[in-house]
MIZAVO-857106 format. One line per field, with one value per residue: residue number from 1; residue in three letters; z, x, y of N, C-alpha, C in turn. Coordinates in Angstrom, 1 decimal. Example, Ala and Ser with C-alpha at 12.3 -4.5 7.8 and 13.67 -1.06 7.14 Angstrom:
BEGIN
resi 1, 2
resn ala, ser
n_z 7.8, 7.1
n_x 13.2, 12.8
n_y -5.7, -2.2
ca_z 7.8, 7.1
ca_x 12.3, 13.7
ca_y -4.5, -1.1
c_z 7.8, 7.9
c_x 13.2, 12.9
c_y -3.3, 0.0
//
This chain:
BEGIN
resi 1, 2, 3, 4, 5, 6, 7, 8, 9, 10, 11, 12, 13, 14, 15, 16, 17, 18, 19, 20, 21, 22, 23, 24, 25, 26, 27, 28, 29, 30, 31, 32, 33, 34, 35, 36, 37, 38, 39, 40, 41, 42, 43, 44, 45, 46, 47, 48, 49, 50, 51, 52, 53, 54, 55, 56, 57, 58, 59, 60, 61, 62, 63, 64, 65, 66, 67, 68, 69, 70, 71, 72, 73, 74, 75, 76, 77, 78, 79, 80, 81, 82, 83, 84, 85, 86, 87, 88, 89, 90, 91, 92, 93, 94, 95, 96, 97, 98, 99, 100, 101, 102, 103, 104, 105, 106, 107, 108, 109, 110, 111, 112, 113, 114, 115, 116, 117, 118, 119, 120, 121, 122, 123, 124, 125, 126, 127, 128, 129, 130, 131, 132, 133, 134, 135, 136, 137, 138, 139, 140, 141, 142, 143, 144, 145, 146, 147, 148, 149, 150, 151, 152, 153, 154, 155, 156, 157, 158, 159, 160, 161, 162, 163, 164, 165, 166, 167, 168, 169, 170, 171, 172, 173, 174, 175, 176, 177, 178, 179, 180, 181, 182
resn met, asp, leu, ser, tyr, lys, ile, lys, asn, glu, asp, arg, arg, ser, tyr, pro, leu, asn, ser, trp, thr, met, glu, asp, gly, thr, ile, val, ala, ile, tyr, gln, gly, phe, arg, ser, ser, asn, pro, asp, leu, asp, phe, ile, val, lys, tyr, lys, glu, pro, asn, lys, arg, leu, arg, thr, pro, ser, his, thr, his, trp, val, val, asp, leu, val, ile, lys, gly, glu, val, leu, pro, asp, leu, thr, leu, glu, leu, val, asn, glu, leu, leu, thr, ile, tyr, asp, ser, val, glu, ala, phe, thr, glu, ala, ser, gln, arg, asp, glu, tyr, glu, leu, ile, tyr, pro, thr, leu, leu, ser, asn, pro, glu, met, gly, his, tyr, tyr, tyr, ser, ala, leu, asp, asn, val, gly, gly, leu, ser, ile, gln, leu, ile, met, thr, leu, val, glu, leu, phe, ser, arg, cys, glu, lys, asn, asn, glu, gly, ala, phe, met, phe, arg, gly, met, leu, glu, leu, cys, lys, gln, tyr, leu, glu, gly, his, lys, asp, tyr, tyr, gln, ile, ile, gly, ile, ser, lys, arg, val
n_z 5.1, 1.8, 0.0, -1.6, -5.1, -8.2, -9.7, -12.8, -16.0, -14.4, -12.0, -9.2, -6.1, -4.9, -1.6, 0.5, 1.7, 3.6, 4.8, 5.0, 6.2, 5.0, 5.9, 4.9, 4.6, 2.4, 1.5, 1.1, -0.2, -0.2, -2.0, -2.7, -5.1, -8.5, -9.6, -10.4, -9.2, -6.9, -6.6, -4.0, -2.7, -3.8, -4.2, -5.0, -5.5, -4.4, -4.1, -2.8, -2.8, -0.9, -1.5, -4.1, -6.6, -6.3, -7.3, -9.3, -9.0, -11.6, -12.9, -14.7, -13.2, -10.8, -11.7, -13.4, -11.5, -10.0, -12.0, -12.2, -9.7, -9.6, -11.8, -10.6, -7.9, -8.2, -7.2, -4.5, -5.2, -6.2, -4.2, -2.9, -4.7, -4.6, -2.1, -2.1, -3.8, -1.8, 0.1, -1.6, -1.7, 0.7, 1.7, 1.9, 0.6, 1.5, 3.5, 4.1, 3.9, 6.3, 7.0, 5.1, 5.4, 7.8, 7.7, 8.9, 7.8, 7.1, 6.3, 5.5, 8.0, 9.1, 7.9, 9.9, 11.9, 12.8, 13.3, 11.5, 9.1, 7.9, 7.8, 6.1, 3.4, 3.1, 1.5, -1.2, -1.2, -1.9, -4.5, -7.5, -7.9, -5.9, -2.6, -0.7, 1.3, 0.5, -2.2, -1.0, 0.3, -1.4, -3.0, -1.0, -1.0, -3.7, -4.0, -2.2, -3.4, -5.8, -5.1, -4.4, -6.5, -8.0, -10.0, -10.8, -11.9, -12.9, -11.7, -9.8, -11.8, -12.8, -11.1, -11.0, -13.6, -13.3, -11.5, -13.4, -15.1, -13.5, -13.2, -15.4, -17.4, -19.2, -21.1, -20.8, -22.9, -22.9, -20.4, -19.9, -21.8, -21.5, -18.9, -19.7, -20.9, -19.2
n_x 10.4, 11.4, 9.6, 10.1, 10.8, 12.2, 12.6, 11.2, 13.3, 14.9, 18.0, 17.3, 15.6, 12.0, 10.4, 8.0, 5.8, 3.7, 2.1, -0.2, -1.3, -3.2, -5.8, -5.4, -2.6, -1.6, -0.1, -0.4, 0.8, 1.9, 3.4, 5.5, 4.1, 3.8, 2.2, -0.9, -2.7, -1.7, 1.2, 2.7, 1.0, 0.2, 0.1, 1.2, -0.2, 0.6, 0.5, 1.2, 0.8, 1.2, 4.1, 4.1, 5.1, 5.4, 2.8, 1.1, -2.0, -4.1, -6.8, -8.4, -7.7, -9.3, -11.8, -12.5, -12.2, -14.5, -16.8, -16.4, -17.2, -19.9, -20.9, -21.4, -22.6, -24.6, -26.6, -25.7, -23.1, -23.5, -24.8, -22.2, -20.9, -22.2, -21.7, -19.2, -19.0, -20.5, -18.2, -16.8, -17.8, -17.7, -15.1, -12.1, -10.0, -6.2, -4.8, -2.3, 1.1, 2.1, -0.5, -1.1, 1.0, 0.8, -1.5, -4.5, -6.4, -9.8, -12.3, -11.9, -10.8, -13.3, -14.5, -13.2, -15.0, -17.3, -20.4, -20.1, -20.3, -18.7, -18.8, -21.0, -20.3, -18.1, -18.8, -18.2, -15.3, -14.8, -14.7, -13.7, -10.1, -9.3, -9.6, -12.4, -11.5, -9.1, -10.0, -11.5, -9.8, -8.2, -10.1, -10.6, -8.1, -7.6, -9.7, -9.2, -6.9, -7.6, -9.2, -7.6, -6.9, -8.1, -11.3, -10.8, -12.2, -12.2, -12.0, -14.3, -15.9, -15.3, -16.6, -19.0, -19.8, -19.5, -21.5, -23.5, -23.2, -23.8, -26.4, -27.4, -27.1, -24.9, -22.6, -20.4, -18.2, -18.4, -17.6, -15.1, -13.2, -13.5, -12.1, -9.6, -8.5, -8.2
n_y -28.6, -27.3, -24.7, -23.1, -21.7, -21.3, -18.1, -17.5, -16.9, -15.5, -15.6, -16.1, -17.2, -17.6, -17.3, -18.3, -15.9, -16.4, -19.5, -22.4, -25.3, -28.0, -30.3, -32.9, -32.7, -31.1, -28.4, -24.8, -21.9, -18.5, -16.0, -12.9, -11.0, -9.3, -7.9, -5.8, -3.0, -2.3, -3.5, -4.1, -5.5, -7.3, -11.0, -14.5, -17.4, -20.8, -24.4, -27.5, -30.6, -33.5, -35.7, -34.7, -32.3, -28.5, -26.4, -24.1, -23.0, -22.9, -21.2, -23.2, -25.5, -25.7, -25.0, -27.1, -29.3, -28.5, -29.0, -31.5, -32.5, -31.6, -33.0, -35.2, -34.8, -32.9, -30.9, -30.5, -29.3, -27.1, -25.7, -25.4, -23.8, -21.5, -21.2, -20.4, -17.9, -16.3, -16.4, -14.9, -12.3, -11.2, -11.4, -9.0, -6.7, -7.0, -4.4, -3.8, -5.2, -6.6, -7.7, -9.4, -11.2, -12.4, -13.5, -15.3, -18.2, -17.9, -19.0, -22.1, -23.2, -23.1, -25.6, -27.4, -27.6, -29.6, -28.6, -26.4, -27.2, -29.0, -31.7, -31.6, -30.8, -33.0, -34.9, -34.3, -34.5, -36.9, -36.8, -35.8, -34.1, -32.2, -31.2, -29.8, -28.3, -27.5, -26.2, -24.1, -22.6, -22.0, -20.0, -18.0, -16.7, -16.3, -14.4, -12.1, -11.5, -10.8, -8.6, -6.5, -5.3, -2.9, -2.8, -5.1, -8.5, -10.9, -13.4, -13.6, -13.6, -16.5, -17.9, -17.3, -18.5, -21.1, -21.3, -20.9, -22.9, -25.3, -24.7, -25.2, -23.3, -22.6, -24.6, -27.4, -27.1, -24.4, -23.3, -24.5, -23.7, -20.8, -20.4, -21.4, -19.4, -17.5
ca_z 3.6, 1.1, -0.5, -2.7, -6.5, -9.2, -10.5, -14.4, -16.4, -13.1, -11.3, -7.6, -5.7, -4.1, -0.4, 1.0, 2.5, 4.5, 4.5, 5.5, 5.9, 5.0, 6.8, 4.0, 4.6, 1.2, 1.9, 0.4, 0.3, -1.0, -2.5, -3.3, -6.3, -8.8, -10.7, -10.1, -8.9, -5.6, -6.1, -2.9, -1.6, -4.4, -4.2, -6.1, -4.8, -5.1, -3.4, -2.7, -2.1, -0.4, -2.4, -5.4, -6.9, -6.1, -8.3, -9.4, -9.4, -12.8, -12.9, -15.2, -12.2, -10.1, -12.6, -13.9, -10.4, -10.0, -13.3, -12.2, -8.7, -10.3, -12.5, -9.5, -6.9, -8.4, -6.0, -3.2, -5.6, -6.5, -2.7, -2.7, -5.2, -3.6, -0.6, -2.8, -4.0, -0.4, 0.3, -2.4, -1.3, 2.2, 2.1, 1.6, 0.1, 2.5, 3.1, 4.1, 3.8, 7.6, 7.4, 4.3, 5.8, 9.0, 7.3, 9.4, 7.0, 7.9, 5.7, 5.5, 9.3, 9.6, 7.8, 11.1, 12.7, 12.5, 13.6, 10.9, 8.1, 7.5, 7.2, 5.0, 2.1, 2.8, 0.1, -2.4, -0.9, -2.6, -6.1, -8.2, -7.4, -4.9, -1.4, -0.4, 2.0, -0.9, -3.0, -0.1, 0.4, -3.2, -3.4, -0.1, -1.2, -5.0, -4.0, -1.6, -4.5, -7.0, -4.4, -4.1, -8.4, -8.4, -11.2, -11.5, -11.8, -13.5, -10.7, -9.4, -13.1, -13.4, -10.2, -11.4, -14.8, -12.8, -11.2, -14.5, -15.6, -12.6, -13.1, -16.6, -18.8, -19.8, -21.2, -20.7, -23.5, -22.9, -19.2, -19.9, -23.0, -20.8, -18.1, -20.4, -21.7, -18.3
ca_x 10.2, 11.5, 8.5, 10.6, 10.6, 13.2, 11.8, 11.7, 14.2, 16.1, 18.9, 17.1, 14.4, 11.2, 10.2, 6.7, 5.7, 2.9, 1.5, -1.4, -1.5, -4.7, -5.9, -4.6, -1.0, -1.4, 0.6, -0.8, 1.8, 1.3, 4.8, 5.4, 3.7, 4.3, 1.1, -2.0, -2.4, -1.0, 1.8, 3.3, 0.4, -0.2, 0.8, 1.2, -0.8, 0.8, 0.2, 2.1, 0.2, 1.9, 5.0, 4.1, 5.6, 5.0, 2.2, 0.7, -3.1, -4.6, -8.7, -8.7, -7.7, -10.4, -13.0, -12.7, -12.7, -16.1, -17.0, -16.6, -18.1, -21.1, -21.5, -21.4, -23.4, -25.0, -27.2, -24.2, -22.0, -24.3, -24.5, -20.7, -20.5, -22.9, -21.0, -18.0, -19.5, -20.5, -17.0, -15.8, -18.3, -17.4, -13.6, -11.8, -8.5, -5.4, -4.5, -0.7, 1.8, 1.8, -1.5, -1.0, 2.0, 0.5, -3.3, -5.1, -7.6, -11.1, -13.1, -11.1, -10.9, -14.8, -14.8, -13.0, -15.8, -18.7, -21.4, -20.0, -20.5, -17.4, -19.5, -22.1, -19.7, -17.4, -19.1, -17.5, -14.1, -14.2, -15.2, -12.6, -8.8, -9.3, -10.3, -13.3, -10.6, -8.0, -10.7, -12.0, -8.5, -7.9, -11.2, -10.4, -6.9, -7.8, -10.6, -8.4, -5.8, -8.3, -9.5, -6.2, -6.6, -9.6, -11.8, -10.3, -13.8, -12.4, -12.2, -15.8, -16.8, -15.5, -17.4, -20.6, -19.7, -19.8, -22.9, -24.2, -23.0, -24.5, -28.1, -27.9, -27.2, -23.8, -22.5, -19.1, -17.2, -17.9, -16.8, -13.6, -13.0, -13.1, -11.1, -8.1, -8.2, -7.8
ca_y -28.7, -26.2, -24.4, -22.1, -21.9, -20.8, -17.1, -17.6, -16.0, -14.8, -16.3, -16.2, -17.9, -16.8, -18.1, -18.0, -14.9, -17.3, -20.9, -23.1, -26.8, -28.6, -31.6, -33.8, -32.5, -30.3, -27.1, -24.0, -20.8, -16.9, -15.5, -12.0, -10.7, -8.1, -7.4, -5.0, -1.3, -2.4, -4.8, -4.5, -6.2, -8.4, -12.3, -15.6, -18.8, -22.1, -25.5, -28.6, -32.1, -34.8, -36.3, -34.1, -30.8, -27.5, -26.1, -23.0, -23.3, -22.1, -21.2, -24.4, -26.6, -25.6, -25.1, -28.6, -30.1, -28.5, -29.7, -33.3, -32.7, -30.9, -34.2, -36.3, -34.2, -31.8, -30.0, -30.1, -28.7, -26.0, -25.3, -25.0, -22.7, -20.3, -20.5, -19.5, -16.9, -15.8, -16.1, -13.9, -11.2, -11.1, -10.9, -7.7, -6.8, -6.6, -3.0, -3.5, -6.0, -7.5, -8.2, -10.5, -12.2, -12.7, -13.8, -16.6, -18.6, -18.0, -20.3, -23.2, -23.3, -23.4, -26.7, -28.4, -27.8, -30.4, -27.7, -25.5, -27.8, -30.2, -33.2, -31.4, -30.7, -34.0, -36.0, -33.9, -34.5, -38.3, -36.6, -35.0, -34.5, -31.1, -31.0, -28.9, -27.4, -26.7, -25.1, -22.9, -22.2, -20.9, -19.0, -17.1, -15.9, -15.5, -13.1, -11.3, -10.9, -10.0, -7.4, -5.4, -4.6, -2.1, -3.0, -6.9, -9.0, -12.4, -14.8, -13.8, -14.1, -17.7, -18.4, -17.2, -19.4, -22.1, -21.3, -20.7, -24.3, -26.3, -24.4, -25.6, -22.4, -22.9, -26.0, -27.7, -26.4, -22.7, -23.2, -25.0, -22.6, -19.3, -21.1, -21.8, -18.3, -16.8
c_z 3.2, 0.1, -1.6, -4.0, -7.3, -9.9, -12.0, -14.8, -15.3, -12.3, -9.5, -7.4, -4.9, -3.1, 0.1, 1.9, 3.9, 4.1, 5.0, 5.2, 5.9, 5.8, 6.0, 3.6, 3.1, 1.8, 1.0, 1.0, -0.9, -1.1, -3.1, -4.7, -7.0, -9.6, -9.6, -9.5, -7.7, -5.6, -5.1, -2.1, -2.6, -4.4, -4.9, -5.3, -5.3, -3.9, -3.8, -2.1, -1.8, -1.4, -3.8, -5.2, -6.7, -7.3, -8.4, -9.8, -10.7, -12.5, -13.3, -13.9, -11.4, -10.7, -12.9, -12.7, -9.9, -10.7, -12.6, -11.0, -9.1, -11.6, -11.4, -8.5, -7.1, -8.0, -4.7, -4.0, -6.1, -5.3, -2.5, -3.1, -5.0, -2.7, -1.2, -2.9, -2.7, 0.2, 0.0, -2.0, -0.1, 2.5, 1.6, 1.3, 1.4, 2.1, 3.7, 4.2, 4.9, 7.7, 6.4, 4.9, 6.8, 9.2, 8.2, 8.6, 7.7, 7.5, 5.7, 6.9, 9.7, 9.4, 9.0, 12.0, 12.2, 12.2, 12.1, 9.3, 7.1, 7.0, 6.0, 3.6, 1.9, 1.9, -0.8, -2.4, -2.0, -4.3, -6.6, -7.5, -6.1, -3.8, -1.3, 0.7, 1.1, -1.5, -2.2, 0.2, -0.6, -3.1, -2.4, -0.3, -2.5, -4.8, -3.3, -2.5, -5.5, -6.5, -4.5, -5.7, -8.3, -9.8, -11.6, -11.2, -12.6, -12.5, -10.2, -10.8, -13.1, -12.0, -10.6, -13.0, -14.2, -12.1, -12.3, -15.2, -14.9, -12.8, -14.5, -17.7, -19.2, -19.8, -21.1, -21.2, -23.4, -21.3, -18.9, -21.0, -22.4, -19.8, -18.3, -20.8, -20.6, -17.7
c_x 10.3, 10.3, 9.0, 10.7, 11.7, 12.3, 12.2, 12.2, 15.2, 16.8, 18.8, 15.6, 13.4, 10.5, 8.8, 6.7, 4.6, 2.7, 0.6, -1.1, -3.0, -4.7, -5.4, -3.3, -0.9, -1.2, 0.3, -0.2, 1.3, 2.9, 4.3, 5.1, 4.2, 3.5, 0.0, -1.7, -1.8, 0.0, 2.6, 2.5, -0.2, 0.6, 0.7, 0.9, 0.1, 0.7, 0.9, 1.3, 1.2, 2.7, 4.5, 4.8, 4.8, 4.1, 1.2, -0.8, -3.8, -6.4, -9.0, -8.8, -9.1, -11.8, -13.3, -13.0, -14.1, -17.1, -17.4, -17.1, -19.4, -21.8, -22.1, -22.9, -23.9, -25.6, -26.4, -23.4, -22.5, -24.1, -23.0, -20.5, -21.0, -22.4, -19.8, -18.0, -19.9, -19.2, -16.5, -16.1, -18.2, -16.0, -13.4, -10.4, -7.5, -5.0, -2.9, -0.2, 2.0, 0.6, -1.7, -0.1, 1.5, -0.8, -3.4, -6.3, -8.6, -12.2, -13.0, -11.1, -12.4, -15.1, -14.3, -13.9, -17.5, -20.2, -21.3, -20.2, -19.5, -18.2, -20.6, -21.4, -18.6, -17.7, -18.6, -15.9, -13.8, -14.9, -14.2, -11.2, -8.7, -10.1, -11.1, -12.0, -9.8, -8.8, -11.4, -11.0, -8.1, -9.0, -10.7, -9.3, -7.0, -8.6, -9.7, -7.3, -6.5, -8.9, -8.9, -6.4, -8.3, -10.0, -11.8, -12.1, -13.3, -12.6, -13.4, -16.7, -16.5, -16.5, -19.0, -20.8, -20.1, -20.9, -23.7, -24.4, -24.1, -25.7, -28.4, -27.8, -26.2, -23.1, -21.0, -17.8, -17.2, -17.4, -15.6, -12.7, -12.6, -12.4, -9.5, -7.6, -7.7, -6.4
c_y -27.3, -26.0, -23.3, -22.3, -20.8, -19.9, -17.4, -16.4, -15.1, -15.7, -16.0, -16.9, -17.1, -17.7, -17.4, -17.0, -15.6, -18.6, -21.9, -24.6, -27.4, -29.8, -33.0, -33.8, -31.3, -28.9, -26.1, -22.7, -19.8, -16.7, -13.9, -11.9, -9.7, -7.5, -6.5, -3.7, -1.4, -3.5, -5.3, -5.1, -7.4, -9.7, -13.5, -16.7, -19.8, -23.3, -26.7, -30.0, -33.0, -35.6, -36.1, -32.9, -29.8, -26.9, -24.8, -23.1, -22.6, -22.4, -22.5, -25.9, -27.0, -25.7, -27.0, -29.6, -30.0, -28.8, -31.0, -33.6, -32.3, -32.2, -35.3, -36.2, -32.7, -30.5, -29.7, -29.1, -27.3, -25.0, -24.7, -23.8, -21.3, -20.2, -19.9, -18.3, -15.6, -15.2, -15.0, -12.4, -11.1, -10.7, -9.4, -7.7, -6.9, -5.0, -2.8, -5.2, -7.4, -8.3, -9.3, -11.3, -12.6, -13.4, -15.1, -16.6, -18.5, -19.3, -21.6, -23.9, -23.9, -25.1, -27.9, -28.5, -28.4, -29.4, -26.5, -25.9, -28.8, -31.2, -32.7, -31.5, -32.1, -34.9, -35.4, -34.1, -35.8, -38.2, -35.6, -35.1, -33.2, -31.5, -30.2, -27.7, -26.6, -25.8, -23.8, -22.1, -21.0, -19.9, -17.7, -16.4, -15.3, -14.3, -11.9, -10.6, -10.1, -8.8, -6.1, -4.6, -3.9, -2.4, -4.5, -7.6, -10.7, -13.6, -14.7, -14.0, -15.6, -18.4, -18.6, -18.0, -20.5, -22.5, -21.5, -22.4, -25.5, -26.0, -24.9, -24.6, -22.4, -24.3, -26.2, -27.4, -24.9, -22.3, -23.6, -24.1, -21.5, -19.8, -21.2, -20.4, -17.3, -16.7
//
């Protein structure tokens, strides 16, 4: 399957450095990035659901999905967001390109093990459009990417905002408005 994409305003394509296939057939791939204080280690995340086009996940995509999940199963969604914050805090930035390019996901693979919580969060898979495995993959990768840029905080801030929303401290308009500006 071709996961390349045409680079905007250029006559060349970008090809994945690494990719992972989710249980539902969705493929998540990373591509060479060019931003941050460490551009050689920067990467862009894209995903392709079965029979759909390659997409770049915006913060609004996963935030809206967590809002939907939170409206249906608020306590379980809050537990998930707390778990996502734990993931953010525990991952480290890549230190070399080969580490990034050969990386094996840690957290979404834990979902495959019933003893590690797969069945615990599975009720959320039936709510919203994104699977828990995809959300955890995005969080793991976005966290590592953000940590490559010293002083960056926006992604963690969005997770905190989701938590505040689920706890009733922020409203729908605040969380969606901020996610659109990121």
